[in-house]
C-alpha positions as CSV (number, residue, x, y, z in Angstrom):
1,M,-6.0,-1.6,7.6
2,T,-5.5,-3.3,4.3
3,E,-8.4,-5.8,4.9
4,R,-10.7,-3.0,6.2
5,F,-10.1,-0.7,3.2
6,A,-9.3,-3.2,0.4
7,D,-12.5,-2.3,-1.5
8,D,-12.2,1.5,-1.0
9,P,-10.9,3.0,-4.3
10,S,-9.2,5.8,-2.3
11,F,-7.1,3.4,-0.3
12,G,-3.7,2.6,-1.7
13,S,-1.6,0.7,0.8
14,A,-0.5,0.8,4.4
15,G,2.6,0.0,6.3
16,V,4.6,0.8,9.4
17,E,7.7,2.9,9.4
18,D,9.6,4.4,12.4
19,G,6.7,3.4,14.7
20,E,4.1,5.2,12.6
21,L,1.4,3.8,10.5
22,F,1.5,5.3,7.0
23,L,-1.3,5.2,4.4
24,Y,-1.3,6.0,0.8
25,W,-4.7,7.6,0.4
26,Y,-6.5,9.6,-2.4
27,G,-8.4,12.6,-1.0
28,S,-9.4,13.0,2.6
29,E,-9.1,9.9,4.7
30,P,-12.1,9.0,6.9
31,Q,-11.9,9.4,10.7
32,I,-12.2,5.7,11.1
33,V,-8.5,5.4,9.9
34,H,-7.4,7.2,13.0
35,D,-9.9,5.4,15.2
36,L,-8.6,2.0,14.1
37,A,-5.0,3.0,14.6
38,G,-5.6,3.9,18.3
39,D,-2.5,5.4,19.8
40,V,-0.3,4.7,16.8
41,P,0.5,7.9,14.9
42,V,-0.9,8.0,11.4
43,V,0.9,9.6,8.5
44,V,-1.2,10.0,5.4
45,R,0.7,10.1,2.1
46,D,-1.6,11.7,-0.5
47,T,-1.8,10.0,-3.8
48,P,-2.1,12.1,-7.0
49,L,-4.2,9.4,-8.7
50,E,-7.0,7.3,-7.3
51,P,-5.5,3.9,-6.3
52,G,-8.7,2.0,-7.3
53,S,-8.7,3.5,-10.8
54,L,-5.0,2.5,-11.2
55,R,-5.8,-1.1,-10.0
56,D,-8.7,-1.3,-12.5
57,A,-6.5,0.1,-15.3
58,A,-3.8,-2.4,-14.5
59,A,-6.2,-5.4,-14.5
60,S,-7.7,-4.2,-17.8
61,L,-4.3,-4.0,-19.4
62,V,-3.4,-7.5,-18.4
63,E,-6.7,-8.8,-19.8
64,T,-6.7,-6.8,-23.1
65,E,-3.1,-6.2,-24.1
66,P,-1.4,-9.3,-25.2
67,D,2.1,-7.7,-24.9
68,V,1.5,-6.8,-21.2
69,T,2.3,-9.8,-19.0
70,S,1.8,-8.0,-15.7
71,A,0.7,-4.6,-14.5
72,G,0.1,-2.7,-11.2
73,P,0.2,0.7,-9.6
74,V,3.6,2.3,-8.9
75,H,4.2,2.0,-5.1
76,D,3.3,5.7,-4.6
77,F,0.3,5.6,-6.9
78,T,1.8,8.1,-9.4
79,G,1.1,5.8,-12.4
80,L,1.4,2.2,-13.6
81,T,4.2,-0.1,-14.0
82,I,3.9,-2.9,-16.6
83,T,6.0,-5.9,-17.6
84,A,6.1,-6.3,-21.3
85,D,6.7,-9.4,-23.5
86,P,10.5,-9.3,-24.4
87,R,9.6,-9.4,-28.1
88,V,8.2,-5.9,-28.1
89,D,9.8,-2.5,-27.5
90,A,8.8,-1.9,-23.8
91,K,9.4,1.8,-23.9
92,D,7.3,2.3,-27.0
93,L,4.5,0.1,-25.5
94,A,4.6,2.2,-22.3
95,A,4.5,5.4,-24.2
96,R,1.5,4.3,-26.3
97,L,-0.4,3.0,-23.2
98,S,0.4,6.2,-21.3
99,A,-1.0,8.4,-24.1
100,R,-4.1,6.2,-24.4
101,L,-4.8,6.0,-20.7
102,D,-3.6,9.5,-19.8
103,I,-1.7,7.9,-16.9
104,P,2.1,7.7,-16.6
105,V,3.2,4.2,-17.5
106,Q,6.7,2.7,-17.0
107,A,7.8,-0.6,-18.3
108,T,10.2,-3.4,-17.7
109,T,10.6,-6.5,-19.9
110,D,10.2,-10.2,-19.0
111,S,13.4,-12.0,-19.2
112,V,11.8,-15.2,-20.3
113,L,9.9,-15.7,-23.5
114,P,6.4,-17.0,-22.9
115,F,5.7,-20.6,-24.0
116,D,3.4,-20.5,-27.1
117,G,2.6,-24.2,-27.2
118,G,4.9,-25.1,-30.0
């Protein structure tokens, strides 16, 4: 499933739990999801935000925000989680980014200072 829908912005992730295939999906899933699953029951977990947009926002933050060392969607696609440089206030950074992006952002801090070449 993951390979088949990796480029679909509505697809979040897939997994197996209690013998059922579950998908995080934004909007209505296509019939092919059920066709590919065959006899395996499919449980679709609706995402409140489009996973593809969250992935794009995360990639953009890592590229454009020097204090963000990593970023990605929260596991249920309700927002973003970032890792901040330990020299900044992670909560403040998350609040500023959340307001700017209009997406919930939660932050953790790197435990190791980045090497700056000196």
